[in-house]
C-alpha positions as CSV (number, residue, x, y, z in Angstrom):
1,M,9.0,-11.5,-2.8
2,I,9.7,-14.9,-4.2
3,K,13.4,-14.6,-3.5
4,Y,12.7,-14.0,0.2
5,I,10.5,-17.1,0.4
6,V,13.2,-19.2,-1.3
7,L,15.9,-17.7,1.0
8,G,13.7,-18.6,4.0
9,L,13.4,-22.1,2.8
10,I,17.1,-22.4,2.3
11,I,17.8,-21.1,5.8
12,I,15.3,-23.6,7.3
13,L,16.9,-26.5,5.3
14,A,20.4,-25.4,6.4
15,L,19.3,-25.3,10.1
16,S,17.8,-28.7,9.7
17,Y,20.9,-30.1,8.1
18,F,23.0,-28.9,11.1
19,G,20.6,-30.5,13.5
20,Y,18.7,-27.5,14.9
21,D,15.0,-28.2,15.9
22,L,13.1,-25.0,15.1
23,Q,10.1,-26.1,17.1
24,S,12.0,-26.6,20.3
25,I,13.8,-23.3,19.7
26,V,10.6,-21.3,19.1
27,E,8.7,-23.0,21.9
28,S,11.4,-22.5,24.6
29,P,10.6,-20.1,27.4
30,A,13.5,-17.8,26.6
31,S,12.4,-17.5,22.9
32,E,8.8,-16.9,23.8
33,K,9.9,-14.2,26.3
34,N,12.2,-12.6,23.7
35,L,9.5,-12.7,21.0
36,G,7.0,-11.2,23.4
37,Y,9.4,-8.4,24.2
38,V,10.0,-7.7,20.6
39,W,6.3,-7.8,19.7
40,G,5.6,-5.4,22.5
41,G,8.1,-3.0,21.1
42,I,6.7,-3.3,17.6
43,S,3.2,-2.7,18.9
44,Y,4.3,0.4,20.9
45,V,6.1,1.9,17.8
46,W,3.1,1.0,15.5
47,N,0.4,2.4,17.8
48,G,2.4,5.4,19.0
49,Y,4.1,6.7,15.9
50,I,3.3,4.8,12.6
51,K,-0.4,4.0,12.8
52,G,-1.7,7.6,12.6
53,P,0.3,8.7,9.5
54,V,-0.3,5.3,7.7
55,A,-4.1,5.5,8.4
56,Y,-4.1,9.2,7.2
57,F,-2.3,8.3,4.0
58,W,-4.5,5.2,3.3
59,N,-7.8,6.9,4.0
60,N,-7.3,10.5,2.8
61,I,-4.7,10.2,0.0
62,F,-4.8,6.7,-1.4
63,I,-8.6,6.0,-1.1
64,N,-10.0,9.5,-1.5
65,L,-7.7,10.9,-4.1
66,L,-6.2,8.0,-6.1
67,W,-8.6,5.1,-5.8
68,N,-11.9,7.0,-6.2
69,S,-10.4,8.9,-9.2
70,F,-9.3,5.6,-10.7
71,L,-12.8,4.1,-10.3
72,H,-14.4,7.3,-11.7
73,N,-12.2,7.3,-14.8
74,L,-12.6,3.5,-15.2
75,G,-16.3,4.0,-15.3
76,K,-15.9,6.7,-17.9
77,I,-13.7,4.4,-20.0
78,N,-16.2,1.6,-19.7
79,S,-19.0,3.8,-20.9
80,G,-16.9,5.2,-23.8
81,A,-16.7,8.7,-22.4
82,P,-13.4,10.6,-22.3
83,T,-11.5,10.4,-19.1
84,E,-10.8,13.5,-17.0
85,L,-7.3,13.8,-18.5
86,E,-8.6,13.5,-22.0
87,A,-11.3,16.1,-21.4
88,A,-8.8,18.5,-19.9
89,G,-6.5,17.9,-22.9
90,Q,-9.3,18.8,-25.3
91,R,-10.2,21.9,-23.3
92,L,-6.5,23.0,-23.4
93,L,-6.3,22.4,-27.2
94,H,-9.3,24.7,-27.8
95,I,-8.2,27.6,-25.7
96,G,-8.8,30.8,-27.7
97,D,-11.2,29.3,-30.2
98,S,-14.2,31.0,-28.5
99,P,-14.5,34.3,-26.6
100,Y,-14.4,34.3,-22.8
101,R,-17.5,33.0,-21.0
102,P,-17.9,33.0,-17.3
103,I,-18.4,29.6,-15.6
104,A,-21.9,30.5,-14.6
105,E,-23.1,30.7,-18.3
């Protein structure tokens, strides 16, 4: 991320060295029209194709499965209780130590 910021600054400095005025380039009617066209295309692709899957992944997979499990286990660590993984490991280590009991008992 830092390297892209530094690269952007170097490009801006190089353009300034060669006499290009970025403000006049960006504010020109042709640039504004082109940027508006590109932004419209990006918005169309985002709203039509990408927004749904990204929202599904964020809400149903990241938040519900990963983040909530992380917070639940973090609370267990904070209280000194074993995490879900540690508890599952302990259950697996003691398989066969006691006779079968149905879950309802």
